[in-house]
Structure formats: C-alpha cells, structure tokens
C-alpha positions in Angstrom: 28.1 -14.0 37.8 26.0 -11.2 35.8 27.5 -8.5 33.5 27.4 -7.4 30.0 26.6 -9.8 27.3 29.6 -11.3 25.9 31.7 -11.0 29.0 31.3 -14.5 30.8 35.1 -15.1 30.2 35.9 -11.8 31.4 34.5 -12.0 34.5 35.7 -15.3 35.6 39.0 -13.3 35.6 40.2 -12.0 39.1 39.0 -8.5 40.3 43.0 -7.0 40.2 43.3 -8.5 36.6 40.1 -6.7 35.6 41.1 -3.7 37.3 44.7 -3.5 35.7 43.1 -4.0 32.0 40.3 -1.2 32.9 43.4 1.1 33.4 44.9 0.4 29.8 41.9 0.5 27.7 40.4 -3.0 28.4 42.2 -4.6 25.8 42.1 -8.2 27.4 38.1 -7.8 27.5 38.2 -7.1 23.7 40.4 -10.4 23.0 38.2 -12.4 25.1 34.9 -11.2 23.3 35.8 -13.2 20.0 36.9 -15.7 21.8 33.7 -16.5 24.1 31.9 -16.4 20.8 33.7 -19.3 19.3 33.0 -20.8 22.5 29.5 -20.3 22.7 29.2 -21.8 19.2 31.0 -24.9 20.6 28.6 -25.0 23.4 25.5 -24.7 20.9 27.1 -27.7 19.2 27.6 -29.8 21.9 24.3 -29.0 23.1 23.1 -30.1 19.9 24.8 -33.3 19.8 23.1 -34.4 23.3 19.7 -33.7 21.8 20.3 -35.9 18.9 20.5 -39.2 21.1 17.0 -38.8 21.6 14.0 -38.9 18.8 12.1 -35.9 20.6 14.3 -33.4 20.6 17.0 -34.6 17.2 17.5 -32.7 14.4 15.5 -33.5 11.1 18.6 -35.0 9.5 18.9 -37.5 12.6 15.7 -39.3 12.3 16.8 -41.3 9.3 19.5 -42.7 11.0 17.6 -43.3 14.1 14.9 -45.1 12.0 17.8 -47.5 10.7 18.8 -48.2 14.0 15.3 -49.7 14.6 15.0 -51.3 11.0 12.6 -49.1 9.4 13.5 -49.5 5.7 12.2 -48.6 2.4 10.9 -45.0 4.0 11.7 -41.6 2.1 12.5 -39.1 4.7 12.4 -35.0 3.9 13.1 -32.2 6.3 11.1 -29.3 4.7 8.0 -29.8 6.0 6.4 -32.9 7.6 8.4 -35.7 8.9 8.5 -39.1 10.1 9.6 -38.0 13.9 6.4 -39.7 15.4 6.6 -42.8 13.5 10.1 -43.7 14.3 9.1 -42.6 18.0 6.4 -44.8 17.9 7.9 -47.7 15.8 8.3 -50.3 18.7 5.0 -49.9 20.0 3.4 -49.7 16.6 5.3 -53.7 16.3 3.7 -55.0 19.7 0.2 -54.3 17.8 1.0 -55.3 14.5 -2.0 -56.0 12.4 -4.9 -54.0 14.3 -7.0 -51.6 12.7 -6.1 -49.3 15.7 -2.4 -49.2 14.5 -3.0 -49.1 10.8 -4.8 -45.6 11.4 -2.0 -44.2 13.8 0.6 -45.5 11.1 -1.3 -43.8 8.1 -1.8 -40.8 10.4 2.3 -41.0 11.5 3.8 -41.3 8.0 1.4 -38.7 5.9 0.7 -36.3 8.1 -2.9 -36.7 7.3 -6.0 -37.1 9.4 -6.5 -40.5 8.8 -9.2 -43.5 9.7 -9.1 -47.2 9.3 -12.1 -49.2 8.3 -12.6 -53.0 8.7 -15.1 -54.0 5.8 -15.9 -57.4 6.8 -18.0 -55.4 9.9 -20.1 -54.1 6.9 -20.6 -56.8 4.9 -23.8 -58.3 4.7 -23.4 -62.0 5.7 -25.4 -65.0 7.5 -24.3 -64.1 11.4 -22.6 -67.0 13.3 -25.0 -67.9 16.2 -22.2 -67.7 18.5 -20.7 -64.1 17.3 -23.7 -62.3 17.0 -23.6 -58.8 15.6 -27.3 -56.8 16.6 -26.1 -53.7 15.0 -25.5 -55.1 11.4 -29.0 -55.1 9.9 -29.6 -55.9 6.3 -32.1 -53.5 6.1 -31.4 -50.1 7.5 -33.8 -47.9 9.3 -34.6 -45.1 6.3 -35.5 -42.8 8.6 -32.2 -42.4 10.3 -30.8 -39.4 8.6 -27.7 -39.6 10.5 -27.1 -43.2 9.1 -28.3 -42.5 5.8 -25.9 -39.4 5.4 -22.8 -41.6 6.3 -24.1 -44.7 4.1 -20.7 -44.6 1.7 -18.3 -42.7 4.1 -15.8 -43.9 6.1 -17.7 -43.7 9.4 -20.9 -45.5 8.2 -22.7 -48.2 9.9 -25.2 -50.0 7.1 -23.7 -52.9 6.1 -23.4 -53.9 1.9 -23.7 -56.9 -0.2 -20.1 -58.8 -1.0 -18.0 -56.7 -3.6 -15.4 -58.9 -5.2 -13.7 -55.9 -7.0 -10.0 -55.3 -5.8 -9.8 -52.8 -3.1 -6.2 -51.9 -4.5 -7.7 -50.4 -7.6 -10.0 -48.2 -5.3 -13.3 -49.9 -6.7 -14.2 -52.8 -4.6 -14.5 -52.1 -0.7 -17.1 -54.5 1.1 -15.5 -57.6 1.4 -13.9 -59.9 4.0 -10.3 -59.3 3.3 -10.4 -55.5 2.7 -9.5 -52.9 4.7 -9.7 -49.5 3.9 -7.7 -46.2 5.1 -9.5 -43.0 4.6 -7.5 -39.8 4.2 -8.2 -36.2 4.4 -5.7 -34.4 2.9 -6.8 -30.5 3.0 -6.0 -28.8 6.4 -8.7 -26.3 8.2 -7.7 -23.0 9.0 -9.7 -21.1 11.6 -10.2 -17.1 11.3 -11.7 -15.1 13.5 -13.2 -11.2 13.3 -13.9 -11.8 9.5 -16.4 -8.8 8.1 -18.6 -10.9 6.1 -19.6 -9.8 2.4 -23.0 -8.3 1.9 -24.2 -9.6 -1.5 -27.9 -7.7 -0.5 -30.0 -6.7 2.3 -29.9 -9.2 5.3 -27.6 -11.5 2.7 -24.0 -12.2 3.3 -21.4 -14.7 2.8 -18.6 -16.0 5.1 -15.9 -15.2 3.0 -15.0 -11.6 2.9 -14.5 -11.3 -0.9 -17.9 -12.2 -1.7 -17.5 -16.1 -2.9 -19.2 -19.2 -1.7 -17.0 -20.9 0.5 -17.5 -24.3 2.2 -16.9 -24.4 6.0 -14.6 -26.4 7.2 -14.7 -28.0 11.3 -11.7 -27.5 13.7 -11.1 -30.7 15.9 -11.0 -30.0 19.4 -7.9 -31.3 20.8 -6.9 -31.5 24.8 -3.3 -32.6 23.7 -4.0 -36.4 24.0 -3.7 -39.1 21.0 -7.2 -39.6 19.8 -8.4 -42.1 17.0 -11.0 -40.8 14.5 -14.5 -42.0 15.5 -17.3 -39.7 13.7 -17.1 -36.5 11.5 -16.2 -34.6 14.2 -12.5 -35.4 14.7 -11.7 -34.7 11.6 -10.8 -31.3 9.5 -13.1 -31.7 6.8 -15.9 -29.7 5.6 -19.5 -29.7 7.3 -22.5 -31.1 5.8 -25.8 -29.0 6.2 -27.8 -32.6 7.6 -25.2 -32.9 10.1 -24.9 -29.5 11.4 -28.9 -29.1 11.8 -29.0 -32.2 13.6 -26.2 -30.9 16.0 -27.9 -27.8 16.4 -31.2 -28.9 17.4 -29.8 -31.4 20.0 -28.2 -28.9 21.4 -31.3 -26.4 21.2 -33.5 -28.8 22.9 -31.1 -29.7 25.5 -30.2 -26.3 26.6 -32.3 -23.5 27.3 -30.9 -20.3 25.5 -27.1 -20.5 26.0 -24.7 -18.4 23.8 -22.0 -19.5 21.8 -19.3 -19.3 24.4 -21.4 -21.7 26.7 -20.2 -25.0 27.8 -22.7 -27.4 25.7 -21.7 -31.1 24.9 -22.0 -30.8 21.1 -18.7 -31.1 19.6 -19.8 -28.4 17.0 -21.0 -25.9 19.3 -18.8 -26.2 22.5 -16.6 -23.5 23.1 -15.1 -22.6 20.5 -18.0 -23.3 18.3 -17.1 -24.2 14.6 -19.3 -20.8 13.8 -19.5 -17.7 15.6 -21.4 -14.7 14.3 -22.0 -11.4 15.7 -23.6 -8.2 14.8 -22.8 -4.8 14.6 -25.4 -2.6 15.6 -25.9 1.0 14.6 -28.6 3.3 16.5 -29.4 6.7 16.4 -28.8 9.0 19.6 -30.7 11.9 21.1 -27.9 14.1 20.2 -28.1 13.3 16.3 -25.1 10.9 16.8 -24.5 7.4 16.5 -23.6 4.6 18.8 -22.5 1.4 17.6 -22.8 -2.1 19.9 -21.6 -5.7 18.9 -24.3 -8.0 19.7 -23.3 -11.9 20.0 -26.0 -14.3 17.9 -27.0 -17.3 20.5 -27.3 -20.5 18.8 -30.8 -20.9 19.9 -31.5 -18.2 17.0 -29.8 -20.0 14.3 -31.2 -22.1 11.4 -29.4 -24.6 9.2 -30.9 -24.7 5.9 -30.1 -24.8 2.1 -29.2 -20.9 1.0 -28.6 -21.7 -2.6 -31.6 -19.9 -3.4 -31.0 -17.1 -0.9 -34.6 -16.0 0.9 -36.8 -18.6 -1.4 -35.3 -21.3 0.4 -35.5 -19.7 4.0 -38.7 -18.4 3.9 -40.2 -22.1 3.4 -39.2 -23.0 6.7 -41.9 -23.4 9.3 -39.4 -22.6 12.3 -39.3 -19.4 13.7 -35.3 -18.2 13.1 -33.5 -15.1 13.1 -30.3 -16.3 11.3 -30.0 -18.8 8.7 -26.7 -20.6 7.9 -25.6 -22.5 4.6 -22.3 -24.2 5.8 -22.0 -26.1 2.5 -21.9 -22.8 0.8 -20.5 -20.8 3.5 -23.8 -18.1 3.4 -25.9 -16.7 5.9 -29.2 -14.7 6.0 -30.9 -12.4 8.8 -34.4 -12.6 8.7 -37.0 -10.1 7.5 -38.8 -10.2 10.8 -35.3 -9.5 12.9 -34.5 -6.6 10.2 -37.9 -5.3 11.0 -37.3 -5.4 14.6 -34.4 -3.8 14.5 -35.6 -0.9 12.5 -38.3 -0.6 15.2 -35.9 0.0 17.6 -34.2 2.4 15.2 -31.4 0.0 14.8 -29.5 -1.1 11.9 -26.8 -3.9 10.8 -23.7 -2.1 9.8 -21.5 -5.3 9.5 -21.3 -8.8 10.4 -18.5 -10.6 12.3 -17.5 -14.4 12.1 -15.5 -16.8 13.5 -15.0 -20.0 11.1 -12.5 -22.2 9.4 -11.9 -23.0 5.9 -9.8 -25.8 3.8 -7.1 -25.3 1.8 -4.3 -27.9 0.5 -1.2 -25.8 2.0 0.1 -22.7 3.6 0.0 -20.5 0.1 -1.6 -17.1 -0.2 -2.8 -15.1 2.7 -3.9 -17.4 5.6 -3.4 -17.8 9.8 -0.8 -19.6 9.4 3.1 -19.0 11.2 4.9 -16.6 8.9 7.3 -15.4 11.0 10.5 -17.2 9.2 9.2 -15.1 6.0 9.8 -11.7 8.0 12.4 -12.6 9.8 15.1 -12.8 6.8 13.7 -9.2 5.5 14.7 -7.7 8.7 18.2 -7.1 8.7 19.0 -4.5 12.1 17.0 -2.5 14.0 13.6 -1.4 12.8 13.5 2.7 13.4 9.8 2.9 13.4 6.6 0.7 14.3 2.9 1.4 14.0 -0.3 -0.8 13.8 -3.6 -0.8 12.4 -6.8 -2.1 14.3 -10.5 -1.5 13.5 -11.2 -1.5 17.1 -9.3 0.7 19.4 -6.3 -1.3 20.5 -3.5 -0.1 23.0 0.2 -1.4 22.6 2.9 0.2 24.6 5.1 2.7 22.8 3.5 2.0 19.6 1.0 4.2 17.4 -2.0 2.3 16.7 -4.1 3.9 13.6 -7.5 3.1 12.5 -6.6 2.7 9.0 -3.8 2.1 6.9 -4.1 5.3 5.3 -3.1 7.1 8.5 -0.6 4.4 9.3 0.8 5.4 5.9 1.0 9.3 7.2 2.8 8.6 9.9 5.5 6.7 7.8 5.7 9.4 5.6 6.5 12.0 8.7 9.2 9.6 9.9 11.1 9.1 6.6 10.9 13.1 6.5 12.2 13.4 9.7 14.9 11.0 9.3 15.8 12.6 5.9 16.8 15.7 7.8 19.4 14.9 10.8 20.1 17.7 13.1 23.7 18.6 14.7 22.9 17.1 18.1 21.9 13.5 16.5 24.0 10.9 18.7 25.5 8.1 17.6 22.7 5.9 19.0 20.4 7.5 16.2 22.7 7.5 13.2 20.6 4.5 11.7 17.9 7.2 11.0 20.3 8.7 8.6 21.5 5.4 6.8 18.4 2.9 6.2 15.2 3.7 7.3 13.5 0.4 8.0 9.4 0.9 9.3 6.6 -1.7 9.9 3.0 -1.2 9.8 1.0 -4.2 11.4 -2.4 -4.7 10.8 -3.7 -6.5 13.9 -7.1 -8.0 12.9 -8.5 -9.5 10.1 -11.1 -7.2 9.5 -11.9 -5.7 6.0 -10.5 -1.9 5.1 -12.1 -0.2 2.0 -9.5 2.2 1.1 -7.3 2.8 -1.7 -3.6 3.8 -0.8 -0.9 5.6 -1.8 2.6 4.4 -0.6 5.9 6.4 -0.9 9.3 4.6 -0.6 12.1 6.9 -0.8 15.7 6.1 -1.3 17.6 3.8 1.3 14.1 2.7 2.9 12.4 -0.5 3.9 8.6 -0.5 4.6 7.0 -3.8 5.4 3.0 -4.2 5.5 2.5 -7.1 7.4 -0.4 -9.0 9.3 0.8 -9.2 12.7 0.7 -8.4 16.4 2.8 -6.7 18.3 3.9 -8.9 21.5 5.1 -7.8 24.6 8.9 -7.8 25.2 11.4 -8.2 28.1 12.3 -4.4 29.0 16.0 -5.5 29.7 16.6 -6.6 26.1 15.9 -3.0 24.5 13.6 -4.4 21.8 10.2 -3.4 22.4 7.3 -4.2 20.1 8.3 -7.7 18.6 5.6 -9.1 16.2 4.0 -12.5 15.7 3.0 -13.2 12.3 0.0 -15.9 12.8 -3.8 -16.3 13.3 -4.6 -13.2 10.9 -5.6 -12.5 7.6 -6.3 -8.8 6.7 -8.5 -8.1 4.1 -7.9 -4.7 1.5 -10.6 -3.9 -0.4 -9.2 -1.1 -2.8 -5.9 -0.4 -5.1 -2.3 -0.2 -3.9 -0.6 2.5 -5.6 3.2 2.3 -4.8 5.9 5.5 -6.0 9.7 4.8 -5.4 10.9 8.5 -5.0 14.2 7.8 -5.0 16.4 9.9 -7.8 17.1 8.0 -11.3 20.7 8.1 -10.6 20.4 6.1 -7.2 22.0 3.2 -6.4 20.3 2.7 -3.2 16.3 2.6 -4.0 13.7 1.9 -1.6 12.1 -1.3 -0.7 8.8 -2.8 0.4 7.5 -5.8 1.4 3.8 -7.0 1.5 3.0 -10.1 4.0 -0.5 -11.9 5.2 -2.6 -9.7 3.0 -5.7 -10.9 1.1 -5.9 -7.7 -1.3 -9.3 -7.4 -3.6 -8.0 -4.8 -5.8 -4.7 -4.0 -7.9 -1.1 -3.8 -6.7 0.2 -1.1 -8.8 3.9 0.1 -9.1 3.6 3.8 -10.5 6.2 5.3 -12.4 9.4 5.9 -10.5 12.2 4.4 -9.1 11.5 1.5 -6.5 14.3 -1.3 -5.7 12.4 -3.9 -5.0 8.7 -5.3 -4.1 8.4 -8.5 -2.3 4.7 -10.2 -1.7 4.8 -12.9 0.7 2.2 -15.3 1.7 -0.3 -13.1 0.6 -3.3 -13.2 -2.0 -4.2 -10.8 -4.8 -7.7 -12.0 -5.4 -7.6 -13.9 -9.3 -9.7 -11.8 -11.6 -10.3 -9.0 -9.0 -6.9 -8.0 -8.8 -3.6 -7.3 -10.8 0.3 -6.9 -10.0 1.1 -4.1 -12.6 4.2 -2.1 -13.0 4.2 1.6 -15.1 7.3 3.0 -16.6 8.0 6.7 -18.2 10.5 8.9 -19.4 13.2 8.8 -16.8 10.9 7.3 -14.1 11.6 3.7 -15.4 11.8 1.7 -12.1 14.7 -0.1 -14.0 16.2 -1.2 -10.9 12.9 -2.9 -9.6 13.2 -6.6 -8.9 9.7 -8.2 -8.2 9.4 -11.1 -6.0 6.4 -13.4 -4.9 6.5 -16.1 -2.5 4.0 -18.4 -1.5 1.4 -16.3 -2.9 -1.8 -16.4 -4.9 -1.9 -13.6 -7.3 -4.2 -12.6 -10.4 -2.9 -11.5 -13.7 1.3 -9.5 -13.9 2.0 -7.0 -16.0 5.4 -5.5 -16.2 6.8 -2.7 -18.6 10.2 -3.4 -20.7 12.2 -1.5 -18.0 11.6 -4.1 -15.2 15.0 -6.3 -15.2 14.0 -9.1 -12.6 10.7 -11.2 -11.8 11.1 -13.9 -9.1 8.3 -16.6 -8.5 8.6 -19.0 -6.1 5.6 -21.6 -4.4 3.1 -19.2 -5.9 -0.2 -19.7 -8.1 -0.7 -17.1 -10.7 -4.2 -17.1 -12.3 -5.6 -15.7 -15.4 -8.6 -17.5 -14.9 -8.2 -19.5 -18.3 -5.9 -21.0 -20.2 -6.2 -18.5 -23.2 -5.4 -15.3 -20.9 -2.2 -13.8 -20.7 -1.2 -14.7 -16.9 2.5 -13.1 -17.1 3.3 -10.0 -19.0 6.8 -9.5 -18.9 8.4 -9.4 -22.7 11.6 -7.6 -21.1 11.8 -9.0 -17.8 14.4 -11.8 -16.9 12.3 -14.3 -14.9 13.3 -17.0 -12.6 10.2 -19.2 -11.6 10.2 -22.3 -9.3 7.6 -24.6 -7.9 4.5 -22.5 -9.3 1.3 -22.9 -11.3 0.9 -20.7 -14.0 -2.8 -20.7 -15.0 -2.7 -18.9 -18.5 -0.4 -17.9 -21.0 3.6 -16.4 -20.1 5.6 -14.0 -21.8 9.1 -13.3 -21.0 12.2 -12.2 -22.0 14.3 -15.1 -20.6 13.1 -17.9 -18.1 14.9 -20.1 -15.7 12.1 -22.2 -14.4 12.1 -25.8 -12.6 9.4 -27.7 -11.0 6.7 -25.8 -12.7 3.3 -26.4 -14.6 2.5 -23.7 -17.5 -0.8 -24.5 -18.6 -0.9 -21.9 -21.2 1.9 -21.3 -24.2 5.1 -20.1 -23.1 6.9 -17.6 -25.1 10.7 -16.5 -24.1 11.9 -14.3 -26.5 15.8 -15.0 -25.4 15.8 -19.0 -25.8 19.9 -19.0 -25.9 19.8 -18.5 -22.1 18.0 -20.0 -19.2 16.7 -23.2 -19.0 13.6 -25.3 -18.2 13.8 -27.7 -15.8 11.3 -30.6 -14.7 8.4 -28.6 -15.8 5.4 -28.9 -17.8 5.1 -27.1 -20.8 2.5 -27.5 -23.3 3.0 -28.1 -27.0 4.2 -25.2 -29.2 5.7 -23.4 -26.3 9.0 -21.6 -27.2 11.5 -22.0 -24.2 15.3 -22.1 -23.9 17.1 -25.4 -23.3 14.5 -27.9 -21.6 15.6 -31.0 -19.1 13.1 -33.7 -18.1 10.4 -31.6 -19.4 6.6 -32.8 -19.8 5.7 -34.1 -22.5 9.2 -35.3 -23.6 10.0 -35.3 -27.3 10.2 -39.1 -27.5 6.5 -38.7 -26.0 5.1 -36.2 -28.3 2.5 -38.7 -29.9 1.2 -39.2 -25.8 1.1 -35.0 -25.6 -3.1 -35.4 -25.4 -2.8 -38.1 -22.6 0.1 -36.1 -20.4 -1.8 -32.9 -19.4 -2.2 -31.5 -16.0 -5.9 -32.4 -14.3 -7.1 -30.4 -11.4 -9.8 -30.7 -9.0 -10.8 -27.1 -9.0 -9.7 -24.0 -10.7 -11.9 -21.5 -8.9 -10.4 -19.4 -6.2 -11.4 -20.0 -3.5 -12.3 -23.7 -3.2 -10.8 -25.9 -1.0 -8.9 -27.8 -3.5 -7.8 -24.6 -6.0 -5.0 -25.6 -8.0 -4.6 -29.5 -6.4 -3.6 -31.9 -8.8 -6.3 -34.6 -9.2 -5.9 -38.3 -8.8 -6.4 -38.6 -12.7 -3.3 -36.7 -13.2 -0.7 -38.3 -14.9 2.1 -39.6 -13.0 4.6 -37.9 -15.2 3.2 -34.7 -13.9 2.1 -35.4 -10.4 5.7 -37.3 -9.5 7.1 -35.4 -12.3 9.5 -33.2 -10.1 13.1 -33.1 -9.4 12.7 -34.7 -6.3 10.0 -37.2 -7.0 6.9 -34.7 -5.9 4.4 -33.4 -7.8 5.2 -30.5 -10.1 3.5 -27.0 -9.5 3.0 -24.9 -6.4 2.3 -27.6 -3.9 5.5 -29.5 -4.6 6.8 -28.7 -0.8 3.7 -30.9 0.3 5.8 -33.8 -1.0 2.4 -36.0 -1.9 3.9 -38.9 -3.7 6.8 -39.5 -1.0 4.0 -39.5 1.5 2.0 -42.0 -0.6 5.1 -44.0 -0.8 6.0 -44.3 2.8 2.2 -45.4 3.4 2.0 -48.3 1.0 5.6 -49.7 2.4 4.3 -49.7 5.9 0.7 -51.4 5.0 2.7 -54.2 3.8 4.5 -54.6 7.4 1.9 -53.8 9.1 -1.5 -56.1 7.5 -2.3 -59.3 8.5 -1.5 -61.9 5.8 -3.8 -62.3 2.9 -6.0 -59.0 3.8 -5.6 -56.1 1.3 -5.9 -52.1 2.1 -7.1 -49.5 0.0 -6.7 -45.8 0.2 -9.1 -43.3 -0.4 -9.1 -39.7 -0.2 -11.8 -37.9 1.3 -10.3 -34.6 0.5 
C-alpha cells in the first residue's frame, strides 16, 4: 500500500478510522509516525542481524567472531580501512591446498590487501638436473640478447637461474636456495586520472604531471572481476619501465596496421583502456579572423618510448620516425619538431595536451581520484540552496548552471547570496531556508587545469563548498536534484585563492567554506575579515608553491576562525596570532626542509593527529597524537595540552609527553631513533613513506601499534604481522619465506 513517507502503519488502518482521524486534524497519524520510526529502527536491526550470519554481508566488527569459529588465531583485525573478510571467507579452501605457492600468494594478498606474488626459488637455483625431471627452460647460461629476461633478472618474474645463496632469506639477504620461498609485495596504489592538462616546460616539451614535476607512470591492471594470479608485470599496479613499454609498443605496431588507442589489441598495456592516452588540442585560424579548435587523438603507431632525461637530445638520436616521444619513468612527453612544423604549415598550433595515465601513492591523502563522498556528507546538513558546476568543455546538467571558469561560478554565488539576504513579502514557508543558512556548492566537473586567481566572499550564516565532483541524475520523485559524486576527478587550480569573510565583527555566526579534492598550485589566503571556518579536505596545496596564510588587521581579525585540514598535503601554514584554533588530521605539512618553519601559529591552539610535519613548528598550545615532527617543536603554553605517541626532536619545547620518542631513558640513543623516509620530494610515489630502515620505535610506535605519521590508518605493521602469522601456518615444513617490498 503506497502513501506518504512515514505513513506505513497509518495506511494499514481501516479507512473508516482514517476518515474519522482526518475530521479531528489527524492526531492518530501524528501518533503513529514516531512509532513507525522506532519500528523502522528495529527492522533495520533485525535485517542487520540476519546479514551478520554470512561473511559476505556481515559488519566489520563481526569478522573476528566468524574467524574465531573457523579457528583463525593470532590475527590482528581492524575496521577502518582494509579488513580480513576475504581471508576468513576463503580460509577453508586455503587449508585444503595448504603448502602450495598459489595459496601462499592468495593468502598474502588477502591478509595484507596489497598485490602479491610468490616465487619458489628452488626453480631458479642453478643445479645439476635429474634426468627423470628435466627443466629445459632452466639454463645456466642466459640469452644475453633477450632483453625481456635481462630486465627481470633480479625481479619477482625472472626466469634466469642463479647460483645457490646460503644466506638466510628471513633477513632479506639470501634468495636462491632449495628451501626458500619469496613473497613480493607492492604497497603503492595506482590511481587513474583522465583529461589531465600536461604541463608545458618548453616548446613541444611536456610533463604528464600538471604541476610540472617528473612523475613515474604506473600500470593499471585490467580486471574482468575474476580472481587472477600475478604472472607478469602487467598484472601488478607498479611503475612502468621504458624497456618493457617499448617492447610492448613495438609488438603492437608490428601486429596492427594503424589502430587508435581505443582499438582492441592483444597487448595488456595498449588494449582499451591503454596505460597512457594522449590528445592534442589544435587551434587553427579561420578565414573570418577567428579560431577553431579540434581535439585530435594520438595513435600509438605515432608513439616512441625513449629516455627523455635530456629532452630533445635523447629523442633526436633515434633512427625511427616518430611524432610523440614518451618517457614513462620520468613522466615526460615531447612532440617532434617535424610534427610541429607540419602543423604550422597547416596554420595549426598545439594549445594544450590532454593525457590519461595512472600515478602511484601510498594512501588516500591529498587530491586524488579516490572516493571522497563520506567527507562531504558530514559537512552538508539540510538542504543545499544553490548549485553550480565548472567544466572546461560544454556540459549540460538538468537544473544546474555550468560555468567555464571558477570565477564565473563565484559571481553566481555572490548573486545568490545577495538575493537570499533580501527576502520578499511573498517568500513562502518552503523558501525560509534561504533567509537562514545559505548553503551553496560549486562542483568542478573535470580534471583540467584552470589558470585563475579567484576572490571568494563568504557572508554571515553561509556555507560554500568548492569540490571536485560530478552531478548525478536523481529520481525526480525524491525531490533531490543534483546529487554529487566525489570520485575519479583531480582538478588543478593554478593561481591564488583569496577568501574574505564579510560577516560583521559582532556576528556570532560567521560564514564557512570547505574545499575538497582540489590540486592548488598557489597560495590559499584568508584575508582580513571575519570568517568562521575553513575546511581543507582531501586536497593538495603543492609544497614549495603554495602556502596557507591567514591575515588580520584592526577590527577584521578573523578571531572566530577555525582552520581544519583533513587528509591533505600542504606547504607552510602561517596564521596570525588572532586565529584561535588549528585542527590537522592525517596530513602532510611540508616546508621543504627540516630547518624551515612549517607551522607558524604563535597564538593558536593546535590539535594535530596522525600527521607528518616536515619542518619546524611554533604554536601557542598543543594536543598531538601519533605524529612525526621532523623539526624542532616550540609550544608557548606547556602547562596545557599533551603530546602522545609522537616523535619529537631533541630540544623541542612541549607540554607533558606520554610514550613519545626518543624517550628520556633512551636519550643516549636519540641519534639512532629518528624517522627515515623513502622520499621527501613531492610528488614521488613514496613521498613521506617511512623506509624499511626506520626504527621500530617509530614505524610501530603509534598508540595502536601502527606507524606514526600520516599513514597510520594503513596499519602497515599489523598487515605484516598477519602475513608472518599465516606464513607459519601455510608454509611446508623446513621451508623458509622472505618478504620483499617492490614499492
């Protein structure tokens, strides 16, 4: 029986009672509605109890109990992030095939959540062969001209035998021996981005990274949904080598007569979708004095893979004819002089280059194409009064105005705020939200580069969200038009953002602004005024090229401002003394040097959790947990706050400490206990990732046994502990396993 939402019980009543209830103002209906709400809560709980019977549908907290019923012991479970659902679901089938290399690989993948590959080193150990079990492919003398084999000589997919190695594999030194099995892990994730504006370095020279940095390209394994073991590099989300991609490209060029990128080819790297896609935006002068633009796909028959570390000098030495040269290890591409000259003859020129590719990173921090819906859902309370989109190409969305620049969208926001601030006499009850809290959202709907300096005005009682998102079609019956999806996008803003809070000084409800999913190559400035809060979530303010600054003067002090950073990468933070609060959670704050000032907030109360601060910090008071401070930390008010499970350099002035490193009784070992990173250069894939040589006091020194710093939520120590526990159960007797990190 259908009816308005919340009238399920009411509609079950006989019609005579409903008619009588209507004559008295429907008091019975008002009574049954809260009863129905409680009934729905009970119904959802009953449905959840039924789902908890099955490992496929149960809640995360139920997984350890089901695992205990199966006799799974010595495992560490965690709910925020990767869980052991797959391992528990397949435990019985794994036990039936215990001891095989295939099961070891599957188990390693299930308990760590990382791509894994197992290798029995006895197959690659050079030894006299038994005549009853010959191995024709295991030759002592490799084919030196077979570059495919030579490139994978020491890798997990190598085919060349080695002499016996008597060192212990458990120490990570020995490999090739009869009793050794290697478990290779790829810890970096591969993120696919589309429609990225390549950064022009010089005429015809570009980088895939829109900021202009060298960035290795990663493979994005193709999956048909079926479980598949890793057999070669194409099955792994890892960096792409020049030699491997060059061989694959030549094979495709020889086997296909000029197919485009979207053609079906046998290559795992160039079949649809390919690992790289390039489009040239060509501009041509028209007869009437105007210009026309055309987007031209680059065929892979026009590509050449080479070393572009010296740019044109390297590519010009090639004997092959080519139009576009690509270096996957540096993330560079170059248009040949011949192609540029040919375009010039046709009165055409390249105005921009659009690329599709994948890059690697250790976790979902900073701007990226991962799912960010939960972060925005927490900010939006109630109805959104105004929506707008921004897209470089013409896009039509029903009921939504789509602008071509962010500045134009902000003009629309200002008009909406001005209109809402002046309610008319005929404003009906349904529009009263317009005069209360003004909520607007600007969704940047592609991953293009926008060259603009913008001014954002946030009036009293308003909330503006600027996010990387697309508008999704909604069911018209729900009256919720313009739902947003925050994934698969990473727009790049090249310019400064200047934010003005226009609320009056005495206002107790100043405006708010939230930024999510943006890659900002410039400064984020909060100018003199009265702003309530600035929330920067899942964004990147490029270190070395961008800074967060808050200004203050006279009566425009921003003394209500609360600055919050969540899961973001940021350059220096400079706050005026009038700013009361700074919140940092799961962030990387990078000043480019341990000796530079990363956080300058002498009058601010700082609350920092699970973050990595590269540089010095100065705050008024501090509450810190599970953080790494690489530079000296200076706190003015040491009698309030605390620092828990943090790394603090010797000489730091802090409030009360608890389980921080290096501890007082280990002061003599302070030279040994210091963080070691794989890279501190943004945007390297291993940026801010702790290295294997990092002391265990830091790599497993957080409150829950995870690593300190921005990547605590990945639970790397727990994953490795689980892997070592299952290897003891699944390894054959007298065999030993070694764990090797490939990224």
